[in-house]
C-alpha positions in Angstrom: -14.7 29.5 -31.8 -16.8 27.7 -29.3 -15.8 24.4 -30.9 -12.1 25.2 -30.4 -12.8 26.1 -26.7 -14.5 22.7 -26.3 -11.3 20.9 -27.4 -9.1 23.1 -25.3 -11.1 22.4 -22.1 -10.6 18.7 -22.6 -6.9 19.1 -22.6 -7.1 20.9 -19.3 -9.2 18.2 -17.8 -6.8 15.6 -19.1 -3.9 17.5 -17.7 -5.6 17.9 -14.3 -6.4 14.2 -14.3 -2.8 13.3 -15.1 -1.7 15.7 -12.3 -4.0 14.0 -9.8 -2.8 10.5 -10.8 0.8 11.6 -10.4 0.1 13.0 -7.0 -1.4 9.7 -6.0 1.7 7.8 -7.3 4.0 10.2 -5.5 2.1 9.8 -2.2 2.2 6.0 -2.6 5.9 6.0 -3.2 6.5 8.3 -0.2 4.5 5.9 2.0 6.6 2.9 0.8 9.8 4.8 1.5 8.8 5.3 5.1 8.8 1.6 5.8 12.1 0.1 6.9 14.2 -1.9 4.5 14.0 -5.0 6.6 10.2 -5.2 6.5 10.0 -7.7 3.6 12.6 -10.0 5.3 10.8 -9.7 8.6 7.5 -10.7 7.0 9.3 -13.7 5.4 10.7 -14.7 8.8 7.4 -14.4 10.5 5.8 -16.6 7.9 8.4 -19.3 8.4 7.8 -19.3 12.2 4.0 -19.4 11.8 4.3 -22.2 9.1 6.0 -24.4 11.8 2.7 -24.6 13.6 -0.1 -23.8 11.1 -0.3 -23.9 7.3 -1.2 -20.4 6.0 -1.4 -18.6 2.7 1.2 -15.9 2.3 -1.6 -13.6 0.9 -3.4 -13.9 4.3 -0.6 -12.1 6.1 -0.2 -8.3 6.1 2.5 -6.3 7.8 2.1 -2.6 8.2 4.6 -0.1 9.6 3.5 3.3 10.8 5.7 6.0 12.2 4.4 9.2 13.9 7.2 11.3 15.3 9.2 9.2 17.8 6.5 6.4 17.8 6.9 3.4 15.5 4.2 0.8 15.2 4.5 -2.6 13.5 1.1 -4.2 12.9 0.9 -7.8 11.8 -2.4 -9.4 10.7 -2.6 -13.1 10.0 -5.8 -14.9 9.0 -5.5 -18.4 10.4 -7.1 -21.4 8.7 -10.6 -21.9 10.0 -10.9 -18.3 11.1 -14.0 -16.4 10.2 -13.4 -13.1 8.6 -15.9 -10.2 8.7 
């Protein structure tokens, strides 16, 4: 019977692993829902304005939106050409 218990325990581990993965996915989706609908359009507009002055790679721009109660914070990070990172 120990052999059968070995296979049963793997299923439990697989189920718990699947549960953990699902929790991560749900948390990620909740985080994405918290950001306003206009955020992708805002990022595009900001890129267009910056591109008038400096040529940048779209992958070098990150826009984050955090909300804590009544406080909303919009964070914009742009790596400009010739900038040293790290």
